[in-house]
C-alpha positions as CSV (number, residue, x, y, z in Angstrom):
1,X,209.0,89.2,146.9
2,X,205.9,89.0,149.1
3,X,206.8,90.3,152.5
4,X,203.4,89.8,154.2
5,X,202.7,87.1,156.6
6,X,199.0,86.4,157.4
7,X,198.3,84.5,160.6
8,X,194.8,83.5,161.7
9,X,194.1,82.6,165.3
10,X,191.2,80.3,166.2
11,X,190.1,80.5,169.8
12,X,188.8,77.2,171.4
13,X,185.0,77.2,171.9
14,X,185.5,76.7,175.7
15,X,187.9,79.7,176.2
16,X,187.0,82.1,179.0
17,X,185.1,85.2,177.7
18,X,186.4,88.8,178.3
19,X,189.4,91.0,177.4
20,X,192.6,89.6,175.9
21,X,195.7,91.4,174.9
22,X,197.4,90.3,171.7
23,X,201.2,90.5,171.3
24,X,203.6,89.3,168.8
25,X,207.1,88.0,169.6
26,X,209.6,87.9,166.8
27,X,212.9,86.1,167.2
28,X,215.6,86.9,164.7
29,X,219.3,86.0,164.8
30,X,219.1,85.4,168.6
31,X,217.3,88.6,169.4
32,X,213.7,88.6,170.8
33,X,211.5,91.5,170.0
34,X,207.9,91.7,171.5
35,X,205.3,94.1,170.2
36,X,201.8,94.6,171.7
37,X,199.3,94.7,168.9
38,X,196.2,95.6,171.0
39,X,193.3,94.2,172.9
40,X,190.3,92.2,171.8
41,X,187.2,90.9,173.5
42,X,186.1,87.2,173.2
43,X,182.4,86.4,173.7
44,X,180.3,83.3,173.8
45,X,179.3,82.2,170.3
46,X,175.8,80.9,169.7
47,X,176.6,80.3,166.0
48,X,179.2,77.6,166.8
49,X,178.1,74.1,167.6
50,X,180.9,73.4,170.0
51,X,180.0,76.4,172.2
52,X,177.9,75.7,175.3
53,X,175.4,78.4,174.1
54,X,175.0,77.1,170.6
55,X,171.5,77.8,169.2
56,X,170.8,76.1,165.9
57,X,167.7,77.9,164.8
58,X,168.4,81.1,162.8
59,X,165.1,82.9,163.7
60,X,165.7,82.2,167.4
61,X,169.3,83.5,167.2
62,X,168.1,86.7,165.5
63,X,165.5,87.3,168.3
64,X,167.4,86.1,171.4
65,X,170.9,87.4,170.6
66,X,170.6,90.1,168.0
67,X,167.4,91.9,168.8
68,X,168.2,95.1,170.8
69,X,164.6,96.1,171.7
70,X,161.6,94.2,173.0
71,X,158.6,94.1,175.2
72,X,157.9,92.9,178.7
73,X,154.5,91.7,179.8
74,X,153.0,93.2,183.0
75,X,149.6,93.7,184.7
76,X,147.5,90.9,186.1
77,X,145.8,87.7,185.0
78,X,142.6,89.6,184.0
79,X,144.5,92.5,182.4
80,X,147.8,91.6,180.7
81,X,149.5,94.6,179.1
82,X,153.0,95.2,177.8
83,X,155.7,97.8,178.1
84,X,158.5,98.4,175.6
85,X,162.2,98.0,176.7
86,X,165.4,99.2,175.1
87,X,168.0,96.4,175.6
88,X,170.6,98.3,173.6
89,X,173.3,95.7,173.8
90,X,175.1,97.1,170.8
91,X,175.2,100.8,172.0
92,X,178.6,102.3,172.5
93,X,180.3,101.3,175.8
94,X,177.6,98.9,176.8
95,X,179.7,95.8,176.2
96,X,182.7,97.1,178.2
97,X,180.3,98.0,181.0
98,X,178.8,94.5,180.9
99,X,182.3,93.0,181.3
100,X,183.1,95.4,184.2
101,X,180.0,93.9,186.0
102,X,181.9,90.6,186.2
103,X,185.0,92.4,187.5
104,X,183.0,94.0,190.3
105,X,181.6,90.7,191.5
106,X,182.3,89.2,194.9
107,X,183.8,86.2,193.3
108,X,186.3,88.2,191.3
109,X,187.3,90.3,194.3
110,X,187.8,87.2,196.4
111,X,189.8,85.2,193.9
112,X,190.3,86.8,190.5
113,X,192.3,84.0,188.9
114,X,189.6,81.3,189.6
115,X,186.8,83.7,188.6
116,X,188.3,84.5,185.3
117,X,189.2,80.9,184.6
118,X,185.5,80.0,185.1
119,X,184.2,82.6,182.7
120,X,184.2,79.9,180.0
121,X,181.1,78.4,181.6
122,X,177.7,80.1,180.8
123,X,176.1,78.7,183.9
124,X,178.8,80.2,186.1
125,X,178.6,83.6,184.3
126,X,174.7,83.5,184.4
127,X,174.7,82.9,188.2
128,X,177.2,85.7,188.9
129,X,175.2,88.1,186.8
130,X,172.0,87.2,188.6
131,X,173.7,88.4,191.8
132,X,175.4,91.4,190.2
133,X,172.3,93.0,188.5
134,X,170.9,93.7,192.0
135,X,172.9,95.8,194.4
136,X,172.1,93.9,197.6
137,X,175.5,92.2,198.4
138,X,178.0,93.9,196.1
139,X,178.6,96.9,193.8
140,X,175.6,95.6,191.8
141,X,173.8,97.6,189.1
142,X,170.3,98.3,190.5
143,X,168.8,99.0,194.0
144,X,165.4,97.4,194.4
145,X,162.5,99.3,196.0
146,X,158.9,98.2,196.4
147,X,157.8,100.7,199.1
148,X,155.8,103.0,196.8
149,X,158.1,105.8,197.9
150,X,160.9,106.5,195.4
151,X,162.4,109.7,196.7
152,X,166.2,109.9,196.0
153,X,165.8,108.0,192.8
154,X,163.6,107.2,189.8
155,X,160.2,105.5,190.1
156,X,161.0,102.0,188.6
157,X,158.2,102.5,186.0
158,X,160.0,105.5,184.5
159,X,162.8,103.6,182.9
160,X,162.6,102.9,179.2
161,X,165.5,100.5,179.0
162,X,168.8,99.2,180.3
163,X,171.2,101.6,178.5
164,X,170.6,104.6,180.7
165,X,170.8,102.4,183.8
166,X,174.1,100.8,182.8
167,X,175.6,104.1,181.8
168,X,174.6,105.7,185.1
169,X,176.0,102.8,187.1
170,X,179.4,103.1,185.4
171,X,179.4,106.9,185.7
172,X,178.7,106.8,189.4
173,X,181.7,104.6,190.1
174,X,179.7,101.4,190.2
175,X,177.1,102.4,192.8
176,X,173.6,100.8,192.5
177,X,171.2,102.8,190.4
178,X,168.0,103.8,192.2
179,X,165.4,102.2,191.7
180,X,164.3,99.0,190.1
181,X,161.5,96.4,190.3
182,X,161.4,93.0,188.7
183,X,161.1,93.9,185.0
184,X,163.9,96.5,185.4
185,X,166.3,93.8,186.8
186,X,165.2,91.3,184.1
187,X,165.4,93.9,181.2
188,X,168.9,94.8,182.3
189,X,170.1,91.2,182.8
190,X,168.7,90.5,179.3
191,X,170.9,93.2,177.9
192,X,174.0,91.8,179.6
193,X,173.4,88.2,178.6
194,X,172.8,89.1,174.9
195,X,175.8,91.5,174.9
196,X,178.1,88.6,176.1
197,X,176.6,86.2,173.4
198,X,174.3,84.2,175.6
199,X,170.8,83.8,174.0
200,X,168.2,85.1,176.4
201,X,164.6,86.2,176.8
202,X,162.4,87.9,179.3
203,X,159.7,85.9,181.0
204,X,156.6,87.1,182.9
205,X,154.8,84.8,185.4
206,X,151.3,86.0,186.5
207,X,150.2,85.3,190.1
208,X,153.8,84.5,191.0
209,X,154.4,82.9,194.4
210,X,157.2,84.1,196.7
211,X,157.5,81.1,199.1
212,X,160.0,82.0,201.8
213,X,160.0,78.7,203.8
214,X,160.3,76.1,201.0
215,X,157.0,74.3,201.9
216,X,155.4,74.9,198.4
217,X,152.6,76.9,199.8
218,X,152.1,80.6,200.2
219,X,149.9,82.0,203.0
220,X,147.7,85.1,202.5
221,X,146.0,86.8,205.4
222,X,142.9,88.9,205.9
223,X,141.2,90.3,209.0
224,X,137.4,89.8,209.6
225,X,136.7,93.3,208.3
226,X,138.1,92.5,204.9
227,X,141.5,94.2,205.2
228,X,144.4,92.4,203.6
229,X,147.1,91.9,206.2
230,X,150.9,92.3,205.8
231,X,151.4,89.2,208.0
232,X,153.9,86.4,207.4
233,X,156.7,86.5,204.9
234,X,155.1,84.8,201.9
235,X,153.4,86.8,199.2
236,X,151.7,86.4,195.8
237,X,152.9,88.9,193.2
238,X,150.4,90.0,190.5
239,X,153.3,89.4,188.1
240,X,156.9,88.6,188.4
241,X,159.5,88.9,185.6
242,X,162.7,86.9,185.2
243,X,165.0,85.7,182.4
244,X,165.7,82.5,180.5
245,X,169.2,82.0,179.1
246,X,170.0,79.2,176.6
247,X,172.9,76.9,177.3
248,X,173.9,73.2,178.0
249,X,173.9,71.8,181.5
250,X,177.0,69.7,181.5
251,X,176.5,69.3,185.3
252,X,173.0,67.8,185.0
253,X,173.0,66.0,181.6
254,X,171.6,66.7,178.2
255,X,167.9,66.4,179.1
256,X,168.2,69.5,181.3
257,X,169.9,71.7,178.7
258,X,168.1,74.5,176.8
259,X,166.3,77.3,178.6
260,X,167.5,78.1,182.2
261,X,165.8,80.4,184.6
262,X,168.0,83.3,185.9
263,X,166.3,85.8,188.3
264,X,168.2,88.9,189.3
265,X,165.4,90.3,191.5
266,X,166.6,90.1,195.1
267,X,164.0,87.9,196.8
268,X,165.8,85.2,198.7
269,X,169.4,84.5,199.6
270,X,171.1,81.5,197.9
271,X,174.5,80.4,199.2
272,X,174.4,83.6,201.3
273,X,173.9,86.0,198.3
274,X,170.9,87.4,196.5
275,X,171.2,85.3,193.4
276,X,168.9,82.8,191.6
277,X,169.6,80.2,189.0
278,X,170.3,78.8,186.6
279,X,167.3,76.5,187.1
280,X,166.5,74.2,184.2
281,X,163.0,74.8,182.8
282,X,162.8,71.1,182.0
283,X,163.7,70.2,185.6
284,X,161.0,72.6,186.9
285,X,158.4,70.8,184.7
286,X,159.5,67.4,186.0
287,X,159.6,68.4,189.6
288,X,163.3,67.7,190.0
289,X,163.7,70.2,192.9
290,X,166.8,68.5,194.2
291,X,168.9,69.7,191.2
292,X,171.1,72.9,191.1
293,X,170.3,75.8,191.3
294,X,167.5,77.3,193.5
295,X,165.0,74.8,192.1
296,X,162.6,74.8,195.1
297,X,162.1,78.5,195.0
298,X,161.5,78.7,191.2
299,X,159.3,75.6,191.3
300,X,157.2,77.3,194.0
301,X,156.9,80.5,192.0
302,X,154.8,78.6,189.4
303,X,153.3,75.8,191.4
304,X,152.7,76.7,195.0
305,X,149.3,76.2,196.7
306,X,147.7,79.4,197.8
307,X,146.3,79.2,201.3
308,X,143.9,82.0,202.6
309,X,143.7,82.6,206.4
310,X,141.5,84.9,208.4
311,X,143.4,86.4,211.3
312,X,141.5,88.0,214.2
313,X,143.9,90.1,216.2
314,X,141.4,90.8,219.0
315,X,140.9,87.1,219.7
316,X,144.5,86.3,218.7
317,X,143.5,83.4,216.5
318,X,143.7,82.5,212.9
319,X,141.8,80.0,210.8
320,X,142.4,78.6,207.4
321,X,139.7,79.7,205.0
322,X,140.6,78.0,201.7
323,X,143.3,76.3,199.8
324,X,143.7,76.9,196.1
325,X,146.1,74.6,194.1
326,X,145.3,76.3,190.7
327,X,145.8,80.0,190.9
328,X,149.6,80.3,191.1
329,X,151.7,80.4,187.9
330,X,149.3,81.6,185.1
331,X,149.9,82.8,181.5
332,X,153.7,82.5,181.7
333,X,154.6,84.8,178.8
334,X,157.4,86.0,176.6
335,X,157.6,88.1,173.4
336,X,157.0,86.0,170.2
337,X,159.9,85.7,167.7
338,X,159.8,88.5,165.2
339,X,156.6,90.2,166.5
340,X,155.0,91.9,169.5
341,X,152.6,89.1,170.1
342,X,152.5,87.3,173.4
343,X,153.9,83.7,173.4
344,X,152.5,81.6,176.2
345,X,155.1,79.2,177.6
346,X,153.2,77.9,180.6
347,X,153.3,74.3,179.3
348,X,157.1,74.5,179.3
349,X,157.0,75.0,183.0
350,X,154.3,72.6,184.0
351,X,151.8,70.0,182.8
352,X,148.2,71.1,182.3
353,X,146.7,72.5,185.5
354,X,144.6,69.8,187.1
355,X,146.0,66.9,185.1
356,X,147.2,63.8,186.8
357,X,150.8,64.4,185.6
358,X,150.8,67.9,187.1
359,X,149.6,66.6,190.5
360,X,152.2,63.7,190.3
361,X,155.0,66.2,189.7
362,X,153.8,68.3,192.6
363,X,153.8,65.2,194.9
364,X,157.3,64.3,193.7
365,X,158.5,67.8,194.5
366,X,156.8,67.7,197.9
367,X,158.4,64.3,198.6
368,X,161.9,65.6,197.7
369,X,161.5,68.7,199.8
370,X,160.1,67.2,202.9
371,X,160.6,63.4,202.9
372,X,159.3,63.0,206.5
373,X,156.2,65.2,206.0
374,X,157.1,67.0,209.2
375,X,156.4,70.5,208.2
376,X,154.6,73.4,209.9
377,X,150.9,74.0,209.9
378,X,150.8,75.6,206.5
379,X,152.6,73.1,204.2
380,X,151.1,72.0,201.0
381,X,149.7,68.6,200.7
382,X,148.9,68.0,204.4
383,X,145.7,70.0,204.5
384,X,142.2,68.6,204.8
385,X,139.5,71.2,204.7
386,X,137.1,70.1,207.4
387,X,134.7,72.9,206.5
388,X,131.5,72.2,204.6
389,X,131.1,73.4,201.1
390,X,130.2,77.1,201.3
391,X,126.5,77.9,200.9
392,X,127.2,81.3,199.2
393,X,129.5,82.5,196.4
394,X,130.8,85.9,195.6
395,X,132.6,87.7,192.8
396,X,133.5,91.3,191.9
397,X,132.3,92.5,188.5
398,X,133.6,95.6,186.8
399,X,131.0,98.0,185.5
400,X,132.2,100.6,182.9
401,X,135.7,101.7,182.2
402,X,138.6,101.7,184.7
403,X,140.6,104.9,184.2
404,X,142.8,107.1,186.4
405,X,140.8,110.2,187.2
406,X,137.4,108.4,186.9
407,X,135.2,106.9,189.5
408,X,135.7,103.1,189.9
409,X,132.4,101.2,189.5
410,X,132.2,97.6,190.6
411,X,129.5,95.3,191.8
412,X,129.8,92.6,194.3
413,X,127.7,89.6,193.2
414,X,126.6,87.4,196.1
415,X,124.7,84.2,195.3
416,X,122.8,81.9,197.6
417,X,123.7,78.3,196.4
418,X,121.1,76.6,198.6
419,X,117.3,76.3,198.8
420,X,117.2,78.0,202.2
421,X,117.0,81.7,203.1
422,X,120.4,83.1,204.0
423,X,121.4,86.3,205.9
424,X,124.9,87.4,204.9
425,X,127.1,90.0,206.5
426,X,129.6,91.5,204.1
427,X,132.7,93.5,205.1
428,X,134.4,95.2,202.2
429,X,137.6,97.2,201.7
430,X,139.7,98.6,198.9
431,X,143.4,99.3,199.2
432,X,145.9,100.8,196.7
433,X,148.8,98.4,196.3
434,X,152.2,97.9,194.6
435,X,152.1,95.0,192.0
436,X,153.9,92.6,194.4
437,X,151.1,93.0,197.0
438,X,152.7,95.7,199.1
439,X,149.8,97.5,200.8
440,X,149.9,101.3,200.3
441,X,146.7,102.7,201.9
442,X,143.0,101.9,202.5
443,X,140.9,104.1,200.2
444,X,137.3,102.7,200.8
445,X,135.3,100.5,203.1
446,X,131.7,99.4,203.6
447,X,129.7,96.9,205.6
448,X,126.2,95.6,204.7
449,X,123.9,92.8,205.7
450,X,122.0,91.1,202.9
451,X,119.0,88.8,203.0
452,X,119.0,86.2,200.2
453,X,116.1,84.2,199.0
454,X,116.7,80.5,197.9
455,X,119.2,80.5,195.0
456,X,118.9,84.3,194.7
457,X,121.8,86.4,193.4
458,X,122.1,90.1,194.2
459,X,124.5,92.9,193.1
460,X,125.8,95.3,195.7
461,X,127.3,98.4,194.0
462,X,130.8,99.5,194.9
463,X,131.8,103.1,194.0
464,X,135.3,104.5,194.7
465,X,135.7,108.1,193.7
466,X,138.9,109.7,192.3
467,X,139.1,111.9,195.4
468,X,139.2,108.8,197.6
469,X,142.1,107.0,195.7
470,X,144.0,109.8,194.0
471,X,146.5,110.6,196.7
472,X,147.4,106.9,197.4
473,X,147.5,105.4,193.8
474,X,151.0,104.4,192.8
475,X,152.4,104.1,189.3
476,X,151.1,100.5,189.3
477,X,147.5,101.9,189.1
478,X,146.4,98.9,191.2
479,X,143.6,98.7,193.7
480,X,142.9,95.5,195.7
481,X,139.2,95.0,196.6
482,X,138.2,92.5,199.2
483,X,134.9,91.3,200.6
484,X,134.5,88.9,203.5
485,X,131.0,87.4,203.2
486,X,129.6,85.3,206.1
487,X,126.3,83.6,206.2
488,X,125.0,83.1,209.8
489,X,126.9,80.3,211.7
490,X,129.0,79.4,208.6
491,X,132.6,79.9,207.5
492,X,133.6,83.1,205.8
493,X,133.8,83.3,202.0
494,X,136.7,85.6,200.9
495,X,136.2,87.4,197.6
496,X,139.0,89.5,196.1
497,X,139.9,91.2,192.9
498,X,142.8,93.4,191.9
499,X,141.9,96.0,189.4
500,X,144.2,98.1,187.2
501,X,143.2,101.6,186.1
502,X,144.2,102.7,182.6
503,X,146.4,105.7,182.1
504,X,145.3,108.3,179.4
505,X,146.9,107.6,176.0
506,X,150.3,109.0,175.0
507,X,150.8,109.0,171.3
508,X,154.0,109.2,169.2
509,X,153.8,110.1,165.5
510,X,156.6,110.1,162.9
511,X,156.3,113.3,160.8
512,X,158.5,112.2,157.9
513,X,160.2,109.1,156.5
514,X,163.2,108.0,158.6
515,X,166.6,107.7,156.9
516,X,170.0,106.8,158.3
517,X,172.0,109.9,159.4
518,X,169.1,112.3,158.5
519,X,167.4,114.2,161.3
520,X,163.7,113.3,161.6
521,X,160.9,114.9,163.6
522,X,158.6,113.0,166.0
523,X,155.5,114.4,167.7
524,X,154.1,113.5,171.1
525,X,150.4,114.0,171.7
526,X,148.8,114.0,175.2
527,X,145.5,115.2,176.5
528,X,145.0,116.0,180.2
529,X,141.7,114.1,181.1
530,X,141.4,115.7,184.5
531,X,139.4,118.6,185.8
532,X,142.6,120.0,187.3
533,X,145.9,121.1,185.9
534,X,148.9,118.6,185.6
535,X,152.3,120.0,186.3
536,X,156.0,119.0,186.6
537,X,155.6,117.2,183.3
538,X,158.7,115.5,181.8
539,X,159.0,113.4,178.7
540,X,161.9,110.9,178.5
541,X,162.7,109.3,175.1
542,X,165.2,106.6,174.0
543,X,165.7,104.1,171.3
544,X,168.7,102.2,170.1
545,X,169.8,103.1,166.6
546,X,167.4,106.1,166.6
547,X,169.2,108.6,169.0
548,X,172.3,108.6,171.0
549,X,171.6,108.5,174.7
550,X,168.2,109.7,175.8
551,X,166.2,112.9,175.5
552,X,164.7,114.6,178.5
553,X,162.1,117.3,177.6
554,X,160.3,119.5,180.1
555,X,156.7,119.9,179.1
556,X,154.7,123.0,180.2
557,X,151.9,122.7,182.8
558,X,148.6,121.5,181.2
559,X,145.3,123.1,182.1
560,X,142.3,120.9,182.7
561,X,141.3,119.0,179.5
562,X,144.2,120.7,177.6
563,X,145.9,118.9,174.8
564,X,149.7,119.0,174.5
565,X,151.9,118.6,171.4
566,X,155.6,118.3,171.7
567,X,158.0,118.0,168.8
568,X,161.5,116.6,169.0
569,X,164.2,115.5,166.6
570,X,165.9,112.1,166.4
571,X,168.8,111.0,164.3
572,X,168.8,107.3,163.2
573,X,172.2,105.7,163.0
574,X,171.2,102.2,161.7
575,X,168.7,100.9,159.2
576,X,165.9,98.4,159.8
577,X,163.0,98.3,162.2
578,X,163.8,100.3,165.4
579,X,161.8,100.9,168.5
580,X,161.3,104.4,170.0
581,X,160.2,104.5,173.6
582,X,158.7,107.3,175.6
583,X,157.8,107.8,179.3
584,X,155.7,110.8,180.3
585,X,155.5,111.7,184.0
586,X,153.8,114.5,185.9
587,X,152.3,115.1,189.4
588,X,149.1,113.2,188.6
589,X,150.4,110.5,186.4
590,X,153.8,109.0,187.5
591,X,154.5,106.9,184.4
592,X,152.6,106.9,181.1
593,X,154.3,104.8,178.4
594,X,154.3,104.8,174.6
595,X,156.3,103.1,171.9
596,X,156.6,103.4,168.2
597,X,158.1,101.1,165.6
598,X,160.1,103.0,163.0
599,X,161.3,101.7,159.7
600,X,164.6,103.3,159.0
601,X,165.7,103.4,155.3
602,X,169.4,103.3,154.2
């Protein structure tokens, strides 16, 4: 006689995600007997068509749900580079930590029953997570810091991935981990979304606008000497990183389903809390800024007009120098499916720059945001430039290599566009900056007067020595050069360029074939390029499926020009292509990155 009863339980596709307890109640001859069988976790299911996160394409599911390592694009429009990131959503304890993020949210603490009931909705969960990955209003995961001073925490550029951050957050009793910047928030949110079954990817927007007053324009200020000014609350970030999550928008209708922007970087409050999204990418492209959630802010990040002002503090006046509708929102990028190539998704966010459709969408957005056109002096769309076309032009050209430890060689090219003689005064400065435009310190300045023959172009050399910038350069390796050029009795021409200095190379080499559960040696190579020693050197290594946790190795002081070799052991736990990530920091180089793809055999 067969005494086994098999019962299968099918959960509805719209059930709330999270922990469930499973019990069995047996009634026999009037007696009730209950036995607890255990706990299980229910997740969103992108394999099932009835689920709000359903993704039909197999290759996309593999990349956006299953892939536990990736790359994030950083840098600037003229120098796009990438850093590796360990998402690690399948590492031990990460899923339970991700669920505890929801249980630490303000919504759960205010009204647990309603919050848990709403966890069947990916747009609700995504919005809560965008608030919880930053530590601004709650027991969130990461504390942001863009000051250039990271004492009491880790320089944001030192992190290799989300796993160590999430572990540290849980271990500390849910206190925000110090410190993060935009790609750290986005890399961590990506881990949590994938862990919960929501397909997601990391997006980088170059020349990203931070418009604080919803007027679709950002104001940038300089003084007559060429110094960038920290004036006004708007800013343009060299790059900004956010996430896209994939789900249906039952609240807006099918045409707005698909990729949704979620941004966990604390920039502006939304409904009183630092949270952002979900904002439908399709709605952004169509200028539907009246739809939920945070559409005006995200639309401005990729579409705002950039207005340059010259502010004279002695005279107490400011004048508009130029308006540029084309520089914001360039090279919007994400990792390609199945490779480390860059996939450009700019056309998903907006019609081609300068096309009639693009301007039409912009006008539509402006109309929805300010129907009466009664905005302050700096709003987009109401500006006529009464100035004549400038009679001179200028650009900065890079000469030679840009590397930390070397002299920076640039040339300012100034051209006379007319058939008259011109006398031009030029005030130039160079400042080290953080990638979001935070000014650190002036490192160089110069003033010259140039005489230009008709249609003549001259090059004025700019040389900034290592001694001048060394103490003030941050891990961003960014220097902002500015020149204010003024022909006699004419309006100023502002020339600016942000340059990025390359770090020396950090190399990782696999010394034998990698096999599951067999220790394997890896070697790190680094040469000190400087004429001085580098000390306090630390190597941090991590990689999901390659080693448990992370390795921290103290590296001895390196003499000038000395080459260092460090061997360490890893123990792969899963087969397939895995990513090993390393961060090398020392007193002269705060964050040098390397990554290595390793094929692990069974």
